[in-house]
N, C-alpha and C positions, 0 to 999 in steps of 0.2 A: 450333464447340463452345460459344462464349460465348453466342450468341443462343439456342441450343437449351437450354442449361442455365438461362438466365433464364426461358424459357417453362415449363420443367419446375418451376422454383422457384416460379413464380406458381401453378402447379397443385398444388403441395404434394407432388410425387413426385420431386423431384430427389435423386439419391444424394449422400450427404455427401462432401465433398472431404477428403482426408487432411490432418491437421494437421502443420505443420512445427515443429521444435524449434529455437528461437532462443537457448537459454540459453548455448550455447557460442560465440556470435558469428554466424558464417555459418549459415544454416538447413541442416538435414539433410534431404535428399530421398531418396526411395526409388528402387530400380532401376526400378520401374514408371514413376515420374515422369521418370526420365532417358530412358526409351524414348520418352516423349511430348515430349522436347525441353527439359525443365526442367533447367537447368544453372547452377551457381554462376558459370560464366564470364560470365553475363549481367551480373553486378555490375561487370564491367570495361567495360560499355558495349555489349557484343555483343547484338544483338537475337535472342532465341531463340524468341519467341512472336509470333503474329499479333496485330494491334491489338485484335481482338475477343476474344482469349483471356483467361481468368480466371487471376489469380494469388492466392496466399495470402501473407499477410505479417503483420508485427507492427507495431502502432501505437507509434511511438517519440516522437511529439510531437503535442500537441493545442493549438491556438491559434485562438480566435475562429471556430470552425466548420470549420477546416481541419485535416486530420490527415496527418502524414507517416507513410507506411507503408513499412517496410523489407521488401523481397522479395529473392529470389535473383537478380532482374534489376537491383536497385538500389532507390533510394528514390523514392517517388511522393507528391506532395501531392494529397490526396483530399478530396472532400466526400461526405456521406451521400446516397445515392439517395433521391429523393422518397418512394417507397413505404415506405421504412424510417422516415422522419420521421413518417409518418401513424400509426405504432404508438405509442399513448400508454402510457408506462411511468412508474413511480415512481422510476426510476433513469436515469442517463445512457445513451443509446443506444450511444455509443462513448466509450472512454476510453483513455488511455495504458496499454499492456500488453495490450489486446485483440488477439486473433488474428482476422483478417478476410479476407474474399475480396473482391478488387477487379477491376473491369474497367478497361482502359486507354482513356483519352480521347486522349492523345497521348504523346509520349516522356517527359513529366515529370509528367503529371497523370492522375488516375483517379477512379472512383466506387466507394464502398464498397457492395457488393452484399449482403453477409451478415456477421454477427458470430457467431463461435463462442460456445457457452455458456461462461460464466466458471467457472473452477474455484475462484477465490477473489477477494477484493477488499479493498482498504483504502479505507474509506468514512468520510464524515462526514455529518451531517444538512445538508440544503441551507439556505443562508441565506434568510430571508424577504425578498421583494422590498421594497426601500426601508426595511429595518429591520435592526437589529443582532441580533434574536433568531434562534434556529435552529429550523427546522421539523423535528420529530423523525420525521415520517412521509414525508419526501422524502430520497432518497439522492443524494449527490454522490460519485461514484466518483473517488477520487484516483488510484489505480493499480489496474488489473485484473491478475489472475493473478500476483501476486507470490509468490515462494517463501518470503520471510521479510521481517521488518521489523527495522530496527536503530534503537533509540531512543537518541539521543545526549544525554547530560547531562554537564555539567562539575561537578567537585567544588567548584570555586571560580570566581568571576568569569565568569558569575554563579553564585550558590549554587543547588543543585538544588531543584526542586519535586517532591517525591515524590507529591504529590496529582496533578499532571499526569502523572507516570509511570504511576500507577495507572489513570488514565483511558485512556492509550494501551494499557496491557496488557489492559484489558477489551475494547477494540476488537480487539486481536489474538486474544484468546480467542474472541470472538464469531465471527470469520472463520476460526478454526482455523489461524491463521498462526503459525509459529514466531517467537519474539521473542528478539532479542539486546539486552541492555542494555549500552551502551557508555559507560563512565564516563571522561570525557576530562579532560585537564589535571591528571593525578595528580602531575605534577612540582611543582605549586603546593601540594600538600597535605602535612600532617604524616604521618609513617609510621603506617600503619594507619587513617588518617582515612577514606579512600574505602571500605575494606572494612567499617569500622564503620557507615558510612551505608547502604551498599547490600548488606551481607551478608545481610540478612533476605530479599532476593529470591533469593539463591543457595540459602538454606535451603528455599524452597518450589519449587525446581526450575528457576529461570530461568538462562539462560546469561549471565553477567556478565563483561565484558571491561574491563580497566583499561588505558587508553591515554594516551599523550602524544606528540603530533606533534613536540614540542620535543625530547624525549629519545629518541624512537623506541620507547619501551616499548609492547608489545602490538600494534604495527603489523603485524608478520608474521602474528600470530594472526588479526587482523581481516581482512587481505588474503585469507588462506586461507578464511575463513568466507564471503567474497563470491564466491569462484571458481565460475564456471559456474552462477550463480544470478541471478534477478531479485530485487534487493534494494531496499527502500525505506528511506531515511533520514528520520527525523523528529526534530525537536528545535528548541528556541527559538534565536533569534538570539544569537550570542555564545558558543555552547558549543564552537565550534571545528570545525564540520563541514568547512569549506573547507580548513583545515590538515590534517585527517585524510585527506581525499580526495587532496590534493596529495601526502601522504606515501605513500599507497597507489599512486598513479599520477601522475607529474609532470604538472601542468597541468590535471588533472581538476577539482580544486576550483575553479579560476578559471572554467572553463567553466560549472560548476554555479552558481556565485555570480552570474555574468552573467545567467543565467535567473532566479534568485531576485530579483535587484534589478529586473529588468524587469517582474516580475510585480506588485510592490507588496505592501503589507502589509494586515492586517486580517482580519476574519472573513468578508468577502465572497468570492464565488466566485473560486477561483484560475483565472486565464485562460491560463496557459501552464505546462504540465508536460512534462517530457521525460525519456526514458531515455537514459543515456549508456553506451556500450559500454566494457567493460573489456578491457585487453590480455590478462588472464589468463582471459578467457571470462566471459560473463554481462553483466548490465546493472545500473546503479544509478540510482535516481531520488531526487530531493530533493522534499520537500513544503513549499514556501515559503509564508509568509503564514498559517500556522495558529496562531491564539491558543488555540483550544479545539477539541477533537475531540469533538463531540456524538455521541451514540449513535443509530444508525438501526435501526428495526425491532426494538426490544426493549422489553418491558414492565418497569416498575420492579421488580416482584416476581421477575423473572428475573435481576437483576444478581448475586444471591448465587451463582448458578451459574457466574459468570465470574471469581470470586475463588478461586484454586486451593485455598487452605487452608480456605476457608469452605464450599465446595460439598459436601465429603464429610460435613459435620456437619448439613446442612439436614434430612435424613431423621430425625434424632434429636431434633428440636425437638418440643415437646408439641403445637403447633398447626401444621397444614399450611400456613397462610397467615402464618406468623411473619415479622415484619419485622425481627426481631433487635434491636429498640429497647428494648422494655419488657416483653414478654410473659413470663409465668412458664414455667419449663421450657424455656428457650431454650438449646440446646446450644452455639450460637455464643458467646453472652455468657459462658457458663460456661467455654469454652475461652479467652476473652480474660482472664477473671479468673485462670485457672490459668497464664497466661503461655504457652499453647500457640499462640495467635494474637497477632501483633503488634498492640498497641493503635493504633499509627499506621495500619496497614492497615485495621483495623476502623473507625476514625473516617473514613477515606477512603471506605469503602464507604457509611457512613451519609450523608455529604455528597453523594456521587454519586447515591445513590438519591433524596435530597431534590431535587437539581437535575432529575433526570429526571421526577419527579412534577410539578414545576412546568411542564416542557415539555408533559407530557400534559394538564395543566389548561388551558394556553394554547391547545391545539389544539381544545378543545371549548367 
């Protein structure tokens, strides 16, 4: 079946293979697949397919051109087949979270034959070779097909950067990813301090959770939000992600931190990303080494559409190309002056637009 499928694939008339659902841990397979011999029993080492058979799986780890793919038969370390590498794309061919079809080389390795179309992605602009600037027209996929992103910030030690949070939220809005804002270390704050800082995000519709790994506050709520989903955690060093993950699942934070420390820091390409399975179902991924999440495939004039409170007002501006900086008849600036839009968020928008305009200028 494997060789026949490959030939059909090359001719462009291969039937699509059914996708498996990995969000609850073990993949779910259909009764049709069971009749073909696909069984979760294979994960216990029982060979249920011929060597040339094709398997579907989830990429749970990516490192230096090698991809660990989790299938119902077990995990296989795979490389990308040569013909796929020949396809020039402005995005990564394979990333953690991709659903792929593989052929087996031996009992532990395989080749990635096909990559299913991505439903979503958490991306950043690819770093320019040998430079610290980001290329806004090249996409680096950090995690493919996430169900949600969890942006972790501490209320103290370190103090939160709301501008960085706004940048993260724009990326989530671009990719239509539900975002959870996790405000950690609330045990260090004065009463009402965390709500006073992050309450403006609740007002515009974001899900904000207040947590403390030290006291246990908010941990049960966060754990339930992660259940049976592929979740991506993003946040700066020191905000307490490791402690949070350990509180959710003992030992999980330590495993994630080992990966983060092995990856290194800086704006350059992250070399090692991994999905970690949760006991309650689902997976969690950390995004180590991100100092800035530059935007991919978005024009500066589109940014206002990714600020929830600004987007509805754009149509009411006097000029269709209003930058919301100085133009007369700007509905956005009027709303800021009236206190309907947070001045902090408005200034964040202006700064992010300026940064993206500089990226565009550098590309030409």
